[in-house]
N, C-alpha and C positions, 0 to 999 in steps of 0.2 A: 504494500500500500504506500502511496505517496500523495502529496498535495498536487493538485492539477495546476498547471501554469495559467496565467491570465489569458494567454493566447488560446488555450484549450477550452476555456469555459466562457469567454467573453460574449459569445452569441446566445448563451442560455438565459442571460439576464439583460435584455435589450433596454430596459428602462432604468438601469443602474450604471453609474460610472464604472469603467473597467477597474477591477480590483477591489470593488466595494460591495459585492453582492451581500444582501442581507441573509440571515440564517433561516429564511422562510422558503426553502426549496419547494415545499409543498405547493406554493403559489405558482410554481413554474414546472410542475410535474417532475421534480427532482427529489429523491429521497433525502431526508435530513438525518444526519448522524451527529451524535455528541458524545464526548468522552464522559465516562462515569464521574470523574472528578468535578467537571463543570456542573453536572446534574446535582451535585451536593451543595453548590453555592446557593445562597438565598437570592442573589440578583446576578444578572449577566448584562454586559454592555457590548454592543456590536455596531458595525457600520450601518448607516441608514440608507445605503444606496448612493451616497455621494462622498466626496473627499472632505466635506466640511460638516457633516452631521453624524450624530450617534444616537442610539436608543438605549435606554436602561429599563429593564423589565425584571419583575420578580421571575425567578426561574420557572416556578409553577405556571405562571401566566404564559410564558414562552412555550412550555411543554403542552399546555392545553391548546395553543394555537397551531404549533408546528408538528406535534406528534412525532418527536424525534426517536430514532433508534439509539438507545443508550448502550454503549459497549466500552470496553477498555482499549483505548488507542494510545495512551501515554506509556512512557517507559519510566519506571520509578527512578528517581534520582539516586546516584551512587552515594553511599555513605563514606565520609572521609574517616580514615582510621588514623588517630593521632596519638 
């Protein structure tokens, strides 16, 4: 798995600035995935489809709207041995 490049997905979100797609893929017939660690946060902040705006939502409100698939995508940070 890897992040898509802007060039690969720019046509999927025609009403958004390139590189600022909002996390509501469900509005564009694109599945929404979220890391389980983000799902534990009370609030999330994300691009609002422009390079100058952002949206802050309670995570539960986002989940109710986007119906994301929650999975583990992160790699746990390495612990320093000192």
